[in-house]
N, C-alpha and C positions, 0 to 999 in steps of 0.2 A: 903173590903178584911179582911180575918181572919187566923189563924193559922191553923196548924192542927187540933188544939181542937174545933176549931169554934170559939173563942176567938178573937175578933177583935184586929188588929194591930195596930190602930192609936187611942191614949190616949190622943193626945192633944186635947183642947178645938179648935183650929183653926189649921186644916191640913195643910202643903205648900210641895211644888212640891219636895222639899230637904227631905222630909220623908220618899220618897222611897227607898235613900240610906239607911238610918238612920236604916230603920226598918228591910230593908232587913239584914245589917250588925248586928243586933242585933239576928235574928233569925237564918240567914246562913253565920254568920260571916269566916268561913273555907272556903266555895264556891268557885270555881273560879268566878269570875263575869266579867273578862275583859281579853281577850285574844287581844293582839297588840304588833306589831312590834318585835317578839319574848319574850315579856312579858307574862306573867301570873300572873293578881293580884285577890285576893280574895275581898270580900266585906269588911272585915274588913281592910285590903289593903288601899281601898279607902276611907274608913269611917275615917282612920286616917290620913293619907295625905291629904285629901279635910279639916279636921280640923284647921291640921298646916296651911295651906295656909290660910285659913278663918280667922285666928287668926293673922295672918301678914298683911292681908289686912288692916283689922281693927286698929292695929297697925300703919300702916301707911297712915292713914288720911281717908279710907273709910267709908264712912257713911250710914246709912239708906236710900235706896233710889238712892244711887250714880249708877252710869252707869259705868259698866266696858267691855272692849272691848277686848275679846278672838281672837286672831290674829293669826291662825296656821291651822297646818292639822290635818289630825285625828291621834293622837297620846295620848298617856297616859297621857301627860301633859295637852292638852284639856281635856280630860274627866274629870278630877282631879279638874282643873279653873273651869267649868261649876258648880261644885256641891260646890265648895269654894266660889263662889262670890254670889249663894244663901245662903250659911250658914252666911256670911257675910252681911244677910238683903240687898245686893245689887241686882242689875238687872243685866243679863247676856247678851252679845252677841256676839255669834259668827261670826267671819267674815271669807270669803274665804280668803286662801293668796294667791288667783291670784289677788288679789282687788290690783290695780295700787295705787300707793302713793299718786297721786292727788285725788282720789275718797275716799282715807282711811283717808285723811285730811278732807272729809267731813263728813264723817261717826263718826269721831271723836265731828265734833265741832257741826252736828246734833241735837246728843242726849247726847252733853255736858258732855263727857266721863270722870270721874274723876281717872279711872284706865286702862292700858292695859297688858295686861299678853300675851306675846308672846313668840318665839324661835328664836335662833342664825342665822336659816337659812334663816329670812327674815329682818336680819339687814337693810340692803341697804333700804328696803320701808319703814318699822316702823320708823328706823331713823328719815328718812326725813318728814314723816309725822307728828311724834310727836312733832317734831320741830315746828311745827306751830298748834298745837293742843292749845287751847285757856283755858281747864280746867282741862288740867291732873293734877296729883300731884303724882301719882304712876307710875312707869312701870317696870314691872317683867318680865325678861327675863330668859328662860331656856338653859342652854349650856354655852360655854365657851366665852363670847364677847369682842373683841377688846375696850377698854374701850375707845381709840380715837375717835372712831365712833360713839359714844354715849354721849362724853361730852357734858356737859350742858343739857341734857335732865330732864324734872322735876322729882326729886323721884327717879332715876333709881338703881335697884339693879339688882342681880343675884339671881333666885328662890333658889340655895341652901342656898344663905347668908339671902334670907327673911324668910324661915321656920327655922332658926337656932335656937334653943332652946324653938320653940312655941308649948302650948299644943296641943297635940295629942290625948289626953282623952276626950274632949271637944270642942265644937264651940259656937261661942259668943252667947249670950243671946241673945234670938229669939225676934224681934223688929217686924216684920212682921205681918201683916193679911191676909186672903187668897184674898181677892180684892187689895192689894199692887200687882206690876209690880213683875213677875218673869223674863220675856224676852223681848228683841226685836230683831227680826229675819228680817232681810232686804232683800226685794225680788230684784232681779237684775237692776231693773232701766235702761231696753232696751232702753227704749223713753226717758230717762231724768235721774235725780240724783235718787240714790237707794231709798226707802219709808221703813219706817219702821213700823212695824207691832206689836202694844205691847198687850203684852199678860201678863193676871194676873195668880197668882198661882192656882185660881179654873180654870180658863179657861183651863190652862195645864193637871190640875187634871182631868179635867171633858173628854177632849178629848184624854187622855191616858187611862181613864175608857172606854169611848166609842170602840177604837180601837182595845184595847186588847180582850175584850168581842166580837167585832165582828170577829176577827181572832181565836178566841177561843186560845188566848196564856196560857201557863203553865210553873211552875216551871222547869220544865224539858225541856224548848225549848232553843235552841241555836240558836241566830240570826245575821247574817250576817250583817254586818253595813258597806257597799263599796260605801253609799251615804253619801257625806260631811255634818259634824253636822252644818254648816252653811246653809244649806237647809233644811227647818221644816221637814219634813219626813225623813232627815237622823236623825236628831238631836232626834224625836219622838222614833227613833228605839232604842236607848239609855235609853231614860224613859222609854218607855213601859218594856224592859228588866228589867231593877232595880226595875219595878214596882211589877214583878213577882217574881225578887227572880232568873231570868235566865241568862244566859250566854251573853255576847255580844261580837261576833268575829270582831273587827275594823280592817278594811282595808284602808290604804290611799286613793286608787281609785280603779278602774275595768283598769287600763294601762297594767296591768300584768294577764291577765286572767287565763292562767295556773297555775300560782301561787297560785292564787285565788281558782280555784277549787281545788287543791292538800289542801288548807286548811280547804274548806269545806268539803273534806270527811275525813279527821284527824279528823275535831273536829265534823264531825257528825251533820251538819248544817239541821235545822228542819224549820228555817223561811228565806226566799230568796227577800228579798223588793229590786226592782230595777228600772230603767228609760228605756225606748225604746232604747238608745245606748248600754245599759251593755246586753239586750236580744237579739238585730241586732248582737253585736258581737258573741253571742254564737250560732247565728245561724251559724254562719260562720265558726266557728272551725270544722275541719274535725275530730278530736280526742279527740269528748266530750263524745262519747262512751266511753274511756279509763277511765272516772270517775266515779266510783261508787256515785251517788248524790240519792241514795233510802230512803234516812234519809228525804230528804224537802219534807216537808207535806202541805206547802203552799206556792207560790210564787204571791207579789201584784207589781203592775205597777203603778208610778203616774209619773205627769208631762205633757206627752201627750198622745195621745190616739196611741197603736201598730197597726202596718200595720196587715193586716188578716192573711198574711204567718207567721208574727211573734206569733202570737195568737197560729196559726196550731202548730207551730213549738214547744212551751212552753207545749202544752197537748201531745206532742209527746215524748218532752225528759223529762219530769217529768210525767209520767202518774199516777200517785197515789198521786200527788200532787193537792190541792185546786187552783184555779186560781181565784185572787180579782182583780176588778180594771181594768179589761182588756179592757173595751169600753170606750169612753169619749168623749167631746167636745172639737174641737180646734178652735182657731181663728190665727193660725200662717199658714204657707203653708205647704202642707201634703209634708212627706219625707219618703221615705222608711226606710233610717236607723235611722235619727232622731225622727220620729213621725211628728214634725214639723219642718221646719227650716224657719231661718230669711231669708229675701227677702229685698234687699233693691232696690227703683225706684229713680235714681239719674237724678235731671235736668242739665244739663253741661250748665255752662254760658258761653257766649259768646266770642270765642278766647280760651276756654281751652280746653286742649285734655286729657280727660280722657277715661279710658280702664276700663273695670272690674277688670282687675289685680292690675292696680295704683289704684284703690278705696279698694279693699280688703287689699292691704300692708297698706295703709293708715290707715284703721281701725285695722290693727293688731297691729300698734303702738301706739294707743290712746285705747283700747277698750281691755278686755280680751274675752278669745278666744270663749267662747261660746257665746258674741254679735258679732262676727265677721259675716257678712252676709254670708251665703254659696252662694248665687243667688244676682246677681246685673243686672239692665236692668237701662241702660240710655235712657233717652226719651226726647225729644225737648220741652216738656211743660206736666204737670199733668193733667188727665182729671177733668174737673168741672162740677159740677152740676148747675142748672140754679140759685142757690142762691149763686152761688160762692165757696162752700166747695168743697173737693176734693172727687171724685169719687172712694171710693175706692173698689166697688165690682167691678167697670171695670178694677180695677188695679190686682186682684188676679184673 
């Protein structure tokens, strides 16, 4: 990657992922990098804030290679925290705030997390989980927290208190190399405990370079971030934007599509990454034509294959945009809205009265919403092959 004069931007002997933010701040310091929750932050703003938090992390005992979980929504603080952890030579892992306390305990202990960065909205969940984490040395929380609820948590401190007085013009000394871990992305674990995908700085630099080349991203792009940062493709939207010096428009979710569409119009979004549920929601909107989405030059889909009718819809709704990743393979149950849905086959024990509704309600109490089966089939027994294994093809 070079500047306007053709000079290489990466002068460090061993480039690392956070160089994307550092060099964009050096080159485009006054440019708006992030639009989120009513805030507009420049590349310099993000660089300065992440320097302060990175120095705070090191001062609070975070060392090279330590794992730090970021348990939060798509917020300014989540963005700052991600780059701060990398600058502190540690390993960042963004965790969905929908994660239940019991599963959060598993994640904290699975990667032996030394740090947890979160916010006050999730106090009940993180306080319960952090109290059972064996390796935590510090917990940093944004927002005003009732101290009684976090009494006894290891190294607890409020965000503002943590960064007060910390240097903002520099980050901790660089200790990592490109083959050191940058992040751990936990996959959902729909059939068991979540599994961590370990990615080095080199892995992520290579992936970001490949994707931005494929999508022909440029500095003038405005990329919509409606997918959660805890989801790999959601995280890469931020990384790709900052690599190019583009703008990221970060939304918490697509729960309020009309509001997101208004923001897309105002910000003149050029890149629209989504999943089948996002595009299915758009297809049902009767007011979509009221929004000027002519700035969108590409649309990408991930997570599951789109239904043919939604592919046709996108071609009509975004006639001048390139459509990427519209087809794919799926191993779930085809679903017109979700692309693929969760279907549970349940064998009832003798004497138990189980209905589809009772099973779904039980799952809702124990599982994240995306893991709750949309379809439930109660069977007297599961079909078996001649060798005694479950005959999965017969179930589908």
